[in-house]
N, C-alpha and C positions, 0 to 999 in steps of 0.2 A: 911901171914894174913892182911886183910883187920880190919882197928882200928876206924869199927863204933862199936858209945855209939846204945845202945836199942834206942833209941828217931830215931837219924838220920834214923838207918833202918827201921824200923816198917814207917819211909816215903818213903821208896824208893820203902817197897815190895809193897807201901798201892797207889804211885805215880806212880811214871818210871817206877818202876818193877809192880807193879798191869798190868801193857797190859803184862806181859809175858803168865800167869795165862791164860789171854783170846788169845792172840799175840802168839801162840809157835811153831807151824812145819817150819824145817830150809827144803831149796831145791835149788837146785847145783848149784851155777853162780861162774866160773873164770876165766872169761876173761876181762880182764879192763881197755881194751882201751875205746877212745869215740869210740864210735859206732851212726848211720846216725838211728838207731831206739834202740829204749827205750830199757832199761833196761829187760831183760825178763827171767825167773828162767829157767837153762837148765834140766828139767823135765824126755822131753821124749830121751836125750843120760844116762841119770844116769844107772846100770846095778838093776838086779832084789837084793827089799830088802827082804830076807831073813829073818828079824822077831829077836827081841829083845833075844829074847829063843836059836837063834842061837851063844850068846854073853856069856851067864850066867853058861855056865859049871864054877864047883869048884875051875879048873884048870886055869880056862880063870877070866872071870869079875862078875861072882858070890857068894862070898863070904861071910860072913858073917862080916868079920871083913880085916883089913885095913893090913895084912898081906906078901902080895904079897913081894918077892924081886924085883923085876922091877919095878910094879904098884904097885896102891891100893889094885888091885883086889875083891873090894867090889860097885865096882865103879855102878850096877844096882841097891845093896844098897841106895845111896848115890843118885840115880837118878832114888828111889823112893821114896823117903823122903814125911812120907807126909805134914806134918805144916814146909817149908819150902822151901823156894827160889830153892832148890839147886832140887827139888825133881816138879817140875814147869811143864818141858815139860810130864813131865807122868802123868798127871792133864788135857791135853790140850782138849782131844776126852771125858771123866770124865764128864768136865764142861759143855759141851755142856749140858745135858740133864736136868738141875739147873733151876729153875725158873726165875735164868738173864737170863741167856740161850734162854729160851725157847721162852720169851718175847720179847725180838731185832727178833728171828723168826718174830714170829704172826706182829710186828708191819710193818714190813718187806713188809710180804705174804711170806713166801718165805718153810714154810708146816714144817719140821722138823729138826729143827737143828742140828741134828741127824745125815744124810743126804743131807742136803742142799751144793753145791757146793760152795755156800757162803762162806762157814764157813769149811767143811772140809780143804779149803785148805788151814788154816790158823793152823788150829786142829789137822789133821789127817795128817801122811807122803803122801807124793803125789806122789806117787811109784809109776810110770805105772803094772810095772812086781811084783808080788808080791808071795812068794817062801807058800809047804804048813805051813812053821809056823808064817808067818808074822801072826796078828794081828789086828784089824784098833783099837779092846779099850785101845793096847799100851800108845798111844798117839803120843806124839813125841820122838819117840823113837832111836836107837845110828845110824840106817843109815840116818837119818833125817839130822844131822848134816854131820857123816863121810862119807856117799856116800854110796853106793847100795852096802855089802858086796862078792855078788857073784863072782868078780873078783879076790878078794885081801882078801878074810876070812881063806883061808888059809896058804899067805906067809905070813899072820898078823900070826899067830900061836907059828909062828918062832921067831918073836920077832926081827928084822928086818925091822926099821922102816922105812927105806929109797925104799925096796924094797918093801914094803908093799903101799908108797905113787906109786910110779911107776905105780904097779898091777892097781890105781886105791883108792890106800885110801883121800881123803882129806887132806891137812896139812894144819890144823886150822891153828897152830905155825904160820904161815903166817898170822897178821896182815890185809891185804889187801884180803885174802880170809874169812879169817875167818868174818872179814866185810861184805863182798859180802850173801855169807854164811846165817849172821844173817838179814840181812836185807831184805831179799826176803818175812819174816814178818813179824820184827819188824822196816818196813818202809814203803816194799810194794814192788810187781814186779807186770808188764804187764802182767801175766800166772795166772794159775790157782787160780784164786778164792783169787789173794792174795794181790786185794788192796780194801784199809779200804774206801770205799768214803767218806762224809758228811749225806747222808742218814742212811750210818751203823753210823754210830755216832751220829745222831743227834737222833736213836732206840730205843740210851742207850748202843754204846760202846763205850768202857774207850779210850782219844781221843790218837793217836800216840807219843809219845818219843821214843829216842832212845841215850842212849851212848857207845859203845863198852866197853869197862872196864870198868865200874860197872855191866854191864846186865852179863860177861865174870865170875866175878869173885864171882859175887853171886849165879851165875852155875857149876860153877868149883868141877868137879870131881877128880881127880889128887894132887898131890904132887913136888912141882916143885927141887927136891932132884939133887945132882951129875948124877944120871943114863941119867934124866929127860935133868937135862944141855950137859952131852956128845951125845945126839939123836938127842935133838930140840934146844938146846941153850936156856937159862934163857928166859922168857920175859920180854920183857920194858912196863912198863905202861904208861909208857909218849907217847913214839912211838903205842899202839895199841892204845891209847888215840886221838890224833892223827890223824892217818888213818882214825880211823870213825868218824870221825865227819867231813873229806875231803869226805868220800862213802857218808856220809848218803846228803851231797850235792849234789856230783855229778846222787847219787841216785832222790831225790826227785825233781831235774830241769829234771832228764832221763824221769820220772815219768810224770811233769807237762808238758813235750817237745810234750807228746803222745798227738796225735790229737783224743782217742776214749775215752782218761780222761780226758783231759782237762774241759770239760764242763760234766754238769750233764742239757741237756735239754736247756731252751736257756740262762742258766747264768754261769757262770764257775765253775768250779769246788770246793765247796768250805772247800776242806779236805787243798789246799795246803794253806791256808791262817792263819794267826793268830788266834784263835779261841777270844781270847778278844777285840782282833778287835770290832767286833762287839758285843760280851755278855758283854756289862754290861749296870750298869746302864743308862736309859733314864729319861732325865729333862724339861718338857717344859715350860718356864713359861719366860717372857720378859729380866728376867737378865742373860744372859743362857749363863753355866760354864761350857769352854769343859769337855767332860770325857778321851781326849787323851792327850797324850802331844807329842812332836815335838821329835822325833826322825833322829838324825845327820846319822846315813847307809841309811837310805828310805826319798830322796827324791820326795813324790808324793804328790797330791794336797790333801788338805782336803777335808777330806769325803773319801776317798780313800782305801779299807778293802786292810791293808797290811800283803806282803806275810811273811807264817811263815819263819823265818831266827836264830831261836837256833841256826845253828850247823854253820848258816856263822857266827856267832859273837864271840865262841872260833873257827872258822876255824882264825877267825883274830886275836885271838891272841897268835899262836900257831905261826901264818905267820912270823908276826911279830919279833919276839923273834926267830926262829928256820930258816924260809928261808925267809928274807928281803929283799932277789933279787925279791920274785915271788912275797910278802906281797903283793907292791902297787898294782900291777896288777889283783888281787886277788880283792882289797878291790877298785878300779873305777870299775869293772866289775858287782861286787857284785850290785855298785850305781848303772852304765845302767842298768839293770833288772831289777831294782827296777821301775825305770823311766821309760821308753819300760813295764807295765802292765799297765802303766796309756794310751800308747797311740793306741794301739791296738795287736790281738793274736798277728800278722805277726812278727809285731814289737821284742814280749817280750819271741817267741819262739826263735827269733836268739838271743837276750843278754839272753838268760837259756843259748844258745846249745856253748857263746863264756864263759860261769861261769864256766857252766861245766870240761870245759877245763883246765879253770886255776885250778878251786878243784882236776881232774884227776892229774893235773901237783903238788901239793903240796899231795896229798895221793903217788904217786911215790917219792919226796922227802923224807917224816917221814918214808916212811918202809924204807931205810937204815937206817934215818940218826938216829945216838949216841944224846942222851939230856944227856948235861954236867949239874950235881947239882946246877950251878951258874944260867943255859939257866930254871929251872924248877923251881927255884926262881921268875927266869926274868918271864914267864907265868902268872907264881899269879900273880904277880904285873901287870901286863896287863890287865888283867882281869876285874879288880879290878881298874885301873884309868882311867885318867879323858880323854883318849883317846875310853876308850870300855866302861865305865858306864854306862854312854850320852844314848846308841842304853838299856838299861834295861827298858825301860821302859813298859813292858808285861808280864804276869807272865811266860809265853813258853820259851821267854832267862832266866830270872834271873833264871829260875828252872833248867837248862841245865849248869849255874856259879857257883850254891854248886855245883853241882857233879863232875863238875871240880876239884872247888876247893878243895875238897874234897881228890878225883883221886888223885890228884898228890903229896898229903900231904904226903896221900899214899902210893906213887910210892914212898917218899923220904925215908920214913920209909922204904917200903920194901927193894930196894937197900941201904941201913945202909950205908944212910947220911946224916941223919936223928936219935935221938935215944927213939928209940920208945916211952919209960917212957917220953919225954917230949913232942911229939908229942902228947902223951892222956892225957897230964894236959892242954891242951886249949882246947878238944871237947869241952869244951860249948859254944867256938866262934866260931866251924862249928854248930852246936845246935841252934846255934839264926839265924843262915845264914838259914839254914833247916826252922828255924820256922816263916819268915819272907815269906815261898814260898807256905807252910803245907796247906793254904785252900788259892784256887786261885779266891772263892770269894769274899776274905778280903786281894787278896795281892794291898799291895799301895808301887811303884816305890821307894819310896822317903827312905820310911823304911827300904826295901830291900838292895836298897846301902850302905844306912850304916851301916848294918848287913853287907853285902860280906865287905864294907872296913876296919873293926874292927879283922875282921877273918885274912885278907890278913895280915892288919900289927901283929896283935900278931904273925903268923907266920912264920911273916920276924925275930926275934926276935929270932929264927932257925936258921939261921945263922952262 
């Protein structure tokens, strides 16, 4: 169970997780090595999608009650929950007919949102081969995440997970696999209408934000019981969070390095930059007062828009505690990348590729890491420490930080390392940190740092 209050959960649904209602298809990418070509979704290699109906039998996942002996068997009902984040994937296509989506399409001049490739890349399953029971109106169905089922569905019916994976079922219990799948739409890929550029956001689309463990929790359709543990092993929320941060950095830099995505006309592609570095109030007077704050993690000249480093900041905090041997290189590569953006495109791309390598190494390290109770508390402390908190100068990084502290606190509870009642009693502190990033237009860095620091100090009492 995740210990969200109503207030915090509401913020997540509209803020970070509001993206899920509009960006909800998943395509399959399970390669993790640093390659010369930027990240691309492996859509052409996906097997035939048979459709949600192929999973809906009463002996499979179509029951109205969670009374299955091995799995819940009401997974489709949970996938269809009308008013819950759990059902957001099923609403992905339907949302294209709503006024906001149609208005975005009109502003972009792409015709009907329900038929525009720019929208369907992430609002419908990008299946190159579809069976007779497949329906686009199902939105983001089972196979968008688990892979086209033509080759594995019969094996899957026998209940052996390992054999199903060998037949082609995507092993989402692996944090790296899950992150790679989710990132295709929740951050973008270079294929299939899955890159949300600044023009799309300028037309009204929400900004891109990603936190793997939080999104996974809100979308979870299964129970992690003894049977699940035997078949797949129990989830480490901290591992999922840390791997997600590393792979988000790798994916962002991969897309930035793509020559077809890095620029928009004569300008750089602004979607890669920190939104609020430009979207600030402008004051024109003799008594000029800067509206930006110096950020020690971004060695860039005054007036240069900074790269969105929300996931880099979190990854730095995790690396300092759980991978200190790699942390120094990652931070040096991060600073070098920010500095290179002020030089020229070639220098920036070369620096981005070095930073990608560091992020990928951290993802591999975290994939097999066992995060101890002491390490989890240490990461929470590090996020709010003087080493990291001065980097919370903009809204994006701060929103990511409060999600991280909440995720890590819940990991302590879920792992039996902290009493649930004790954690619930300090929910007010977490809510105050959420409140400090509730309205991006009213974001105040100092107020946020104080709220986050207070929450971290209160969590520290649980030691």
